[in-house]
Structure formats: C-alpha cells, structure tokens
SETORFI-881931 format. One record per residue (C-alpha): residue in one letter; y negated, z negated, x negated. Coordinates in steps of 0.001 Angstrom, whole numbers. Example, Ala and Ser with C-alpha at 12.3 -4.5 7.8 and 13.67 -1.06 7.14 Angstrom:
BEGIN
rec residuo A v 4500 w -7800 u -12300 $
rec residuo S v 1060 w -7140 u -13670 $
This chain:
BEGIN
rec residuo M v 86 w -160 u -128 $
rec residuo L v -3461 w 1058 u -1334 $
rec residuo T v -6292 w -1227 u -1242 $
rec residuo R v -9999 w -50 u -1050 $
rec residuo W v -12264 w -1554 u -3660 $
rec residuo N v -15708 w -1657 u -3099 $
rec residuo V v -18062 w -1642 u -5902 $
rec residuo G v -21486 w -2618 u -5372 $
rec residuo W v -24275 w -1544 u -7546 $
rec residuo S v -24693 w -5436 u -8260 $
rec residuo D v -21129 w -5236 u -9830 $
rec residuo F v -22492 w -2521 u -12406 $
rec residuo D v -25743 w -4506 u -12847 $
rec residuo E v -23818 w -7434 u -14138 $
rec residuo M v -21725 w -5370 u -16235 $
rec residuo F v -24525 w -3745 u -17503 $
rec residuo S v -26444 w -6658 u -18310 $
rec residuo A v -23319 w -8707 u -20241 $
rec residuo M v -22970 w -5272 u -22092 $
rec residuo N v -26948 w -5434 u -23243 $
rec residuo Q v -26351 w -9281 u -24105 $
rec residuo L v -23412 w -8587 u -26357 $
rec residuo R v -25379 w -5747 u -28019 $
rec residuo T v -28579 w -8224 u -28543 $
rec residuo Y v -26027 w -10485 u -30037 $
rec residuo M v -24502 w -8235 u -32444 $
rec residuo D v -27916 w -6911 u -33411 $
rec residuo R v -28887 w -10580 u -34245 $
rec residuo V v -25718 w -10976 u -36428 $
rec residuo F v -25872 w -7821 u -38358 $
rec residuo N v -29635 w -7355 u -38402 $
rec residuo D v -32028 w -9605 u -40680 $
rec residuo G v -34769 w -9601 u -37993 $
rec residuo N v -36725 w -6906 u -39220 $
rec residuo G v -34321 w -4204 u -37585 $
rec residuo T v -33079 w -3749 u -41216 $
rec residuo R v -28849 w -3762 u -41577 $
rec residuo V v -27817 w -6506 u -43827 $
rec residuo W v -23923 w -5506 u -43485 $
rec residuo D v -23698 w -3752 u -46681 $
rec residuo G v -20661 w -5040 u -47892 $
rec residuo R v -20933 w -8342 u -48569 $
rec residuo V v -17958 w -10906 u -47791 $
rec residuo H v -18868 w -12123 u -44492 $
rec residuo S v -18011 w -16061 u -44340 $
rec residuo A v -15294 w -15342 u -42028 $
rec residuo L v -13907 w -12889 u -44281 $
rec residuo A v -14569 w -15040 u -47050 $
rec residuo S v -11798 w -17802 u -45900 $
rec residuo S v -9249 w -15211 u -45696 $
rec residuo W v -9739 w -13388 u -48805 $
rec residuo P v -7382 w -12299 u -50644 $
rec residuo R v -4645 w -11373 u -47642 $
rec residuo T v -1573 w -13383 u -48417 $
rec residuo N v 1921 w -13946 u -47596 $
rec residuo V v 4227 w -17293 u -47883 $
rec residuo L v 7876 w -16561 u -47626 $
rec residuo D v 10785 w -18960 u -48225 $
rec residuo T v 13682 w -17254 u -49991 $
rec residuo G v 15944 w -20476 u -49529 $
rec residuo S v 15895 w -21238 u -53070 $
rec residuo A v 12035 w -20460 u -54038 $
rec residuo I v 8830 w -20014 u -52629 $
rec residuo T v 6964 w -16676 u -52834 $
rec residuo L v 3640 w -15708 u -52860 $
rec residuo T v 2282 w -12481 u -52471 $
rec residuo A v -1570 w -11667 u -52635 $
rec residuo E v -3828 w -8694 u -52765 $
rec residuo V v -6366 w -8468 u -55379 $
rec residuo P v -7176 w -5060 u -55879 $
rec residuo G v -9503 w -4580 u -59199 $
rec residuo L v -8500 w -7637 u -60415 $
rec residuo S v -6484 w -8332 u -63851 $
rec residuo E v -4213 w -11382 u -64919 $
rec residuo K v -7839 w -12611 u -66708 $
rec residuo D v -9556 w -12993 u -63223 $
rec residuo V v -7427 w -14904 u -61464 $
rec residuo S v -6400 w -18382 u -61516 $
rec residuo V v -3425 w -20490 u -59884 $
rec residuo G v -2860 w -23895 u -60249 $
rec residuo L v -289 w -26500 u -58270 $
rec residuo N v -1242 w -29975 u -57702 $
rec residuo Q v 1884 w -31762 u -56345 $
rec residuo D v 2774 w -29295 u -53395 $
rec residuo V v -210 w -27645 u -52890 $
rec residuo L v -1078 w -24061 u -54517 $
rec residuo T v -4210 w -23093 u -55280 $
rec residuo L v -5589 w -19195 u -56245 $
rec residuo S v -8989 w -18626 u -57621 $
rec residuo G v -10891 w -15841 u -59261 $
rec residuo E v -13660 w -13497 u -59194 $
rec residuo R v -14408 w -10168 u -59128 $
rec residuo K v -17445 w -8724 u -61045 $
rec residuo T v -18872 w -5439 u -60704 $
rec residuo D v -20633 w -4481 u -63782 $
rec residuo A v -21825 w -1162 u -64538 $
rec residuo P v -20186 w 317 u -67436 $
rec residuo K v -22462 w 586 u -70493 $
rec residuo G v -24983 w 3765 u -69962 $
rec residuo Y v -24266 w 3916 u -66302 $
rec residuo S v -26474 w 2556 u -63379 $
rec residuo I v -25633 w 1570 u -60025 $
rec residuo H v -26410 w 3983 u -57198 $
rec residuo R v -24053 w 2859 u -54279 $
rec residuo Q v -22077 w -210 u -54123 $
rec residuo E v -19865 w -1036 u -51474 $
rec residuo R v -17387 w -3208 u -53458 $
rec residuo P v -19377 w -6324 u -54306 $
rec residuo A v -18978 w -9119 u -56781 $
rec residuo A v -17104 w -11800 u -55261 $
rec residuo S v -15269 w -14979 u -55902 $
rec residuo F v -12771 w -16782 u -54087 $
rec residuo S v -10430 w -19991 u -53732 $
rec residuo R v -8090 w -20661 u -51663 $
rec residuo S v -5007 w -23340 u -51353 $
rec residuo F v -1834 w -23520 u -49523 $
rec residuo A v 185 w -26717 u -48647 $
rec residuo L v 3617 w -25753 u -49572 $
rec residuo P v 6490 w -26144 u -47072 $
rec residuo C v 8576 w -27990 u -49484 $
rec residuo R v 8548 w -29993 u -52754 $
rec residuo V v 8863 w -27315 u -55665 $
rec residuo N v 9678 w -27332 u -59313 $
rec residuo P v 6131 w -26805 u -61033 $
rec residuo D v 8055 w -26173 u -64504 $
rec residuo S v 9628 w -23115 u -62773 $
rec residuo A v 6535 w -21242 u -61456 $
rec residuo T v 5787 w -17990 u -62562 $
rec residuo A v 2830 w -15275 u -61978 $
rec residuo S v 2173 w -11831 u -62426 $
rec residuo V v -381 w -9146 u -61319 $
rec residuo K v 884 w -5340 u -61039 $
rec residuo N v -1077 w -2801 u -58684 $
rec residuo G v -3649 w -5007 u -57287 $
rec residuo I v -1005 w -7144 u -56062 $
rec residuo L v -420 w -11221 u -57358 $
rec residuo N v 2838 w -12294 u -57354 $
rec residuo I v 4117 w -15755 u -57637 $
rec residuo T v 7329 w -17852 u -57543 $
rec residuo I v 7970 w -21065 u -57563 $
rec residuo E v 11618 w -22872 u -57269 $
rec residuo K v 12387 w -25500 u -54772 $
rec residuo A v 12872 w -28963 u -55885 $
rec residuo A v 16690 w -29666 u -56173 $
rec residuo E v 16445 w -32159 u -52978 $
rec residuo A v 14758 w -29234 u -51202 $
rec residuo K v 17244 w -26574 u -51376 $
rec residuo P v 19631 w -25738 u -48691 $
rec residuo R v 23196 w -27202 u -49561 $
rec residuo Q v 26552 w -26088 u -48048 $
rec residuo I v 28686 w -28965 u -46146 $
rec residuo S v 32152 w -28234 u -46127 $
rec residuo V v 33960 w -28884 u -43107 $
rec residuo K v 37133 w -30925 u -43439 $
rec residuo A v 39918 w -31331 u -40545 $
rec residuo S v 40123 w -34673 u -39696 $
C-alpha cells in the first residue's frame, strides 16, 4: 500500500536552513575569519591523535604492531617500552635540499607521540623494530606467564 507524503514548503525551508548552518560551521572551521582557507595540509588536532595509523595484533606468542610512517627512516622514529605501555614517537622534517626553494608544500613537518597499553605482559628483552618502505614493524614476545598453554586432558 502506498502512502502519499505531503511535503510543505516549510519542510524545505527547514532543510535549507540546516544546510546553511552546516556550511557556516564548516566555513568557520576551515577559514581564518578573513575568508582565507587555513586548511593547507597542517595536521588537524583530530588527525594528529591518530597519526601514524597503526595495527596491534596478538599472534599467540607475541604482540606485533605495524605503523604507517611514510618518508621516515629509523633515525626519525623512536620506540619505547615501559612496563606494558609501548610508545612511538618521531618527527617528519621538510627541509628543502641545498640549493632548492619550496614553491608548494603539502606534506608539512610534523611530530607525533602515541602510546599503546599492551593487552598482556611482554618480555622487553625480545623486542625488535624495523622500518621498511614506510612501514614500522615492532614485535615483542609475550612473557612466559602470558603465553597460551595447552592443557592435556586425561581420562579419569
């Protein structure tokens, strides 16, 4: 059964009013008040808290973390482990090579620091970290008491 929907002009007015309010809000977020766009690639605070993008996986015997760190080398990244909290920090610099000048810069300099509470106790002596093709890989073996065990079942 079909029901007829009567849309009055007031419904459209409300919709357009809401759209204008959203546009006004977005203009305030992305403009500096003089009508000049300020979103020029600077890391926004909402994005900064989640950069670099990471995955933390439990392989059973170890915890592995992979993070996207494009353009960073092993000298630009620092990894720390304090008890069961893993901390990544680093800095991306954007210096022009000697003799060059910058005409456009969409990848700004940025620094980051992120901490991850690990889901179990780990053995800090077994931690390894490497950077290859813009991906940081960290592997930390679980502590003996945190590793899964097989329990044999006996007939009674």
